[in-house]
C-alpha positions as CSV (number, residue, x, y, z in Angstrom):
1,X,-21.5,57.1,-42.0
2,X,-18.0,55.6,-42.3
3,X,-17.8,52.4,-40.4
4,X,-15.0,50.1,-39.3
5,X,-16.4,46.5,-39.3
6,X,-14.5,43.6,-37.7
7,X,-15.7,40.1,-37.9
8,X,-15.1,36.4,-38.6
9,X,-15.6,33.8,-41.4
10,X,-19.0,32.2,-41.0
11,X,-20.6,31.2,-37.7
12,X,-20.7,27.4,-37.8
13,X,-17.5,25.9,-36.5
14,X,-17.5,23.1,-33.9
15,X,-14.4,24.3,-31.9
16,X,-16.3,27.5,-31.3
17,X,-18.7,25.5,-29.1
18,X,-15.8,25.5,-26.6
19,X,-14.1,28.8,-27.2
20,X,-16.9,31.2,-28.3
21,X,-20.5,30.2,-27.8
22,X,-22.2,29.9,-24.4
23,X,-22.6,26.3,-23.1
24,X,-25.6,24.5,-24.5
25,X,-26.4,27.3,-27.0
26,X,-28.8,25.8,-29.6
27,X,-27.1,25.7,-33.1
28,X,-30.0,27.6,-34.5
29,X,-29.0,30.6,-32.3
30,X,-25.3,30.7,-33.3
31,X,-25.8,33.4,-35.9
32,X,-27.8,35.5,-33.5
33,X,-25.1,35.2,-30.8
34,X,-22.1,35.8,-33.1
35,X,-23.7,38.8,-34.8
36,X,-23.9,40.5,-31.3
37,X,-20.2,39.9,-30.5
38,X,-18.7,41.1,-33.9
39,X,-19.9,43.6,-36.4
40,X,-19.7,41.6,-39.7
41,X,-19.4,38.1,-41.0
42,X,-17.8,36.9,-44.2
43,X,-19.9,34.0,-45.6
44,X,-18.0,31.2,-47.1
45,X,-21.0,28.9,-47.8
46,X,-22.0,31.0,-50.8
47,X,-18.6,30.0,-52.4
48,X,-19.7,26.3,-52.5
49,X,-23.5,26.4,-52.8
50,X,-26.2,28.6,-54.2
51,X,-28.2,30.0,-51.4
52,X,-31.9,30.8,-51.6
53,X,-33.7,34.1,-51.0
54,X,-35.2,32.6,-47.9
55,X,-31.8,32.0,-46.4
56,X,-30.8,35.6,-46.9
57,X,-34.2,36.7,-45.4
58,X,-33.5,34.6,-42.3
59,X,-30.0,36.0,-41.8
60,X,-31.4,39.5,-42.1
61,X,-34.1,38.7,-39.4
62,X,-31.6,37.1,-37.0
63,X,-29.0,39.9,-36.9
64,X,-28.9,43.4,-35.4
65,X,-29.9,46.3,-37.6
66,X,-26.4,47.7,-38.0
67,X,-24.8,44.3,-38.8
68,X,-23.4,43.5,-42.2
69,X,-22.6,40.3,-44.3
70,X,-19.8,40.0,-46.9
71,X,-20.5,37.2,-49.3
72,X,-17.9,35.1,-51.1
73,X,-18.9,34.7,-54.7
74,X,-19.6,31.2,-56.1
75,X,-16.5,29.3,-57.2
76,X,-17.9,28.6,-60.6
77,X,-17.5,32.3,-61.4
78,X,-13.8,32.5,-60.6
79,X,-12.3,29.0,-60.9
80,X,-12.2,28.9,-64.7
81,X,-9.6,29.1,-67.4
82,X,-11.3,31.9,-69.3
83,X,-12.7,34.5,-66.9
84,X,-14.5,36.4,-69.7
85,X,-16.9,33.4,-70.0
86,X,-18.1,33.7,-66.4
87,X,-21.2,35.8,-67.1
88,X,-23.8,33.2,-66.5
89,X,-22.2,32.1,-63.2
90,X,-21.9,35.7,-62.0
91,X,-25.6,36.3,-62.9
92,X,-26.7,33.2,-61.1
93,X,-24.9,34.2,-57.9
94,X,-25.8,37.9,-57.9
95,X,-29.5,37.1,-58.6
96,X,-29.8,34.4,-56.0
97,X,-31.5,36.7,-53.6
98,X,-28.7,38.8,-52.2
99,X,-30.9,41.9,-52.2
100,X,-32.9,40.3,-49.4
101,X,-30.1,41.3,-47.1
102,X,-31.1,44.9,-47.8
103,X,-28.8,47.4,-46.0
104,X,-26.9,44.5,-44.4
105,X,-25.4,43.4,-47.7
106,X,-21.7,44.2,-47.6
107,X,-19.0,43.6,-50.3
108,X,-19.0,40.6,-52.6
109,X,-15.6,38.8,-52.5
110,X,-14.3,37.3,-55.7
111,X,-11.6,34.8,-54.8
112,X,-9.2,33.4,-57.4
113,X,-7.1,30.3,-57.2
114,X,-3.5,30.7,-56.3
115,X,-2.7,29.1,-59.7
116,X,-4.6,31.9,-61.6
117,X,-2.1,34.3,-63.2
118,X,-2.8,37.9,-64.2
119,X,-3.9,38.2,-67.7
120,X,-4.8,41.9,-68.2
121,X,-7.2,41.4,-71.2
122,X,-9.1,38.4,-69.7
123,X,-9.2,39.9,-66.2
124,X,-10.6,43.2,-67.4
125,X,-13.2,41.3,-69.4
126,X,-14.2,39.7,-66.1
127,X,-14.4,43.0,-64.2
128,X,-16.7,44.3,-66.9
129,X,-19.1,41.5,-66.1
130,X,-19.5,42.4,-62.4
131,X,-22.8,44.4,-62.0
132,X,-22.9,47.7,-60.3
133,X,-26.2,47.0,-58.5
134,X,-28.8,44.3,-57.9
135,X,-32.5,45.2,-57.5
136,X,-31.5,48.8,-57.2
137,X,-29.0,48.2,-54.4
138,X,-25.5,49.3,-55.1
139,X,-22.8,46.5,-55.0
140,X,-19.3,46.7,-53.8
141,X,-16.8,44.2,-55.2
142,X,-13.5,43.1,-53.7
143,X,-10.8,41.0,-55.5
144,X,-8.9,38.3,-53.6
145,X,-6.0,37.4,-55.9
146,X,-3.5,34.8,-54.8
147,X,-0.8,34.7,-57.4
148,X,2.3,36.9,-57.3
149,X,1.8,37.9,-61.0
150,X,-0.9,40.3,-59.7
151,X,1.7,42.3,-57.8
152,X,2.0,44.8,-60.6
153,X,0.8,48.4,-61.2
154,X,-1.3,47.3,-64.2
155,X,-3.5,45.1,-62.0
156,X,-4.0,47.9,-59.5
157,X,-4.9,50.3,-62.2
158,X,-7.6,48.0,-63.4
159,X,-9.1,47.5,-59.9
160,X,-9.0,51.3,-59.5
161,X,-10.7,51.9,-62.9
162,X,-13.6,49.7,-61.9
163,X,-13.6,51.0,-58.3
164,X,-13.0,47.6,-56.7
165,X,-11.0,46.9,-53.6
166,X,-8.1,44.4,-53.4
167,X,-7.7,42.1,-50.4
168,X,-4.9,42.9,-48.0
169,X,-3.7,39.8,-46.0
170,X,-1.0,39.1,-43.4
171,X,-0.7,35.5,-44.7
172,X,2.8,34.6,-45.9
173,X,1.2,32.2,-48.4
174,X,-0.4,34.8,-50.6
175,X,0.5,38.2,-52.2
176,X,0.4,40.9,-49.6
177,X,0.0,44.5,-50.6
178,X,-1.9,47.4,-49.1
179,X,-2.4,49.6,-52.2
180,X,-5.8,51.3,-52.1
181,X,-8.0,51.0,-55.1
182,X,-11.6,51.8,-53.9
183,X,-13.6,53.8,-51.4
184,X,-13.3,50.9,-48.9
185,X,-10.6,48.7,-47.5
186,X,-10.9,44.9,-47.1
187,X,-8.6,42.8,-44.9
188,X,-8.5,39.0,-44.5
189,X,-6.1,38.4,-41.6
190,X,-4.9,34.8,-41.5
191,X,-1.9,34.5,-39.3
192,X,-3.4,33.9,-35.9
193,X,-1.7,31.5,-33.5
194,X,-3.3,28.7,-31.5
195,X,-1.1,29.2,-28.5
196,X,-2.3,32.8,-28.1
197,X,-5.7,33.1,-26.4
198,X,-6.6,36.0,-28.6
199,X,-5.0,34.7,-31.8
200,X,-2.6,37.6,-31.9
201,X,-0.8,39.4,-29.2
202,X,-2.7,42.4,-27.7
203,X,-0.2,44.9,-29.2
204,X,-0.8,43.4,-32.7
205,X,-4.5,43.7,-32.3
206,X,-4.0,47.3,-31.2
207,X,-1.9,47.9,-34.4
208,X,-4.7,46.5,-36.5
209,X,-7.2,48.9,-34.9
210,X,-4.8,51.8,-35.4
211,X,-4.4,51.0,-39.1
212,X,-8.2,50.8,-39.4
213,X,-8.7,54.2,-37.9
214,X,-6.1,55.7,-40.3
215,X,-7.9,54.1,-43.3
216,X,-11.3,55.2,-42.1
217,X,-10.0,58.8,-41.8
218,X,-8.9,58.7,-45.5
219,X,-5.2,58.2,-44.8
220,X,-2.8,55.3,-45.5
221,X,-0.9,53.6,-42.6
222,X,2.8,53.5,-42.8
223,X,4.9,50.4,-42.8
224,X,2.6,48.1,-44.9
225,X,3.8,46.4,-48.1
226,X,3.0,48.2,-51.4
227,X,3.4,47.3,-55.0
228,X,6.3,49.4,-56.3
229,X,5.5,51.8,-59.2
230,X,1.8,52.1,-58.4
231,X,0.3,55.5,-59.1
232,X,-1.5,55.4,-55.8
233,X,-5.1,56.0,-54.8
234,X,-7.0,59.3,-55.2
235,X,-7.4,61.3,-52.1
236,X,-10.4,60.4,-50.0
237,X,-12.0,62.1,-46.9
238,X,-13.0,58.7,-45.5
239,X,-13.2,55.0,-46.2
240,X,-15.2,52.1,-44.9
241,X,-13.1,49.3,-43.5
242,X,-13.9,45.6,-43.4
243,X,-11.6,43.4,-41.3
244,X,-12.1,39.6,-41.0
245,X,-10.2,37.1,-39.0
246,X,-10.0,34.1,-41.4
247,X,-8.3,30.7,-41.2
248,X,-5.0,30.6,-39.3
249,X,-6.0,29.3,-35.8
250,X,-9.7,29.6,-36.6
251,X,-10.7,28.6,-33.0
252,X,-9.1,32.0,-32.0
253,X,-10.8,34.1,-34.7
254,X,-13.7,35.4,-32.5
255,X,-11.4,36.4,-29.7
256,X,-9.1,38.2,-32.2
257,X,-12.0,40.0,-33.7
258,X,-13.4,41.1,-30.4
259,X,-9.9,42.2,-29.3
260,X,-9.7,44.6,-32.3
261,X,-13.2,45.9,-31.5
262,X,-12.2,46.5,-27.9
263,X,-9.0,48.3,-29.1
264,X,-11.1,50.5,-31.4
265,X,-13.1,51.7,-28.5
266,X,-10.2,52.2,-26.2
């Protein structure tokens, strides 16, 4: 079943003790609470550290059955001069116990430094290293590129060839393009404002929800930035959508995510 999932980055953030979590909630129950307010969480901790299988088993046990985690791949796989040499780091991350999340395992996010420029040969060599499954569970990969050199049809053609999604963001700091390359869509929205209780104005949250519905129905929302000259995505009857409120005014991220969820149900 096609799903629109809306969430936040992580669940441990001290200001959320004032803006999101109930008073005196034990820290050990933060994930349980957060996973019942939003429908997905993007985990940043896996970018900096190698988690254990027991950690993934615990996350699985503490969250609702229809919840999902997106995991940011370890930085040693992507922050390197020659991406084609990342095989060992990729294997260490993928085989660290991700499969213990079972059906709650969402896309794997491969984030590249903003200084990393598009090298078609090296980048394709990297994409070839990303496994299609782990312990029999199909993997979905999403590419978070942060250099303007990636805003070319050649990059999108590669992502499409390997059936990988490309991050769409509203941040003015990074390349922003909504070209579709996979059977799912992945958004990292980073432009929330501290002086707005919900991070974004209600009409903006409603527009995010409207776009998500169009994507989920197999269409493409109008008015979003696209890379010129791209051949475009093949037709699709439906697409899964993952939308995360990341950075920006992080203290407002949960309210923003819940605002989109409310708009989706309106």
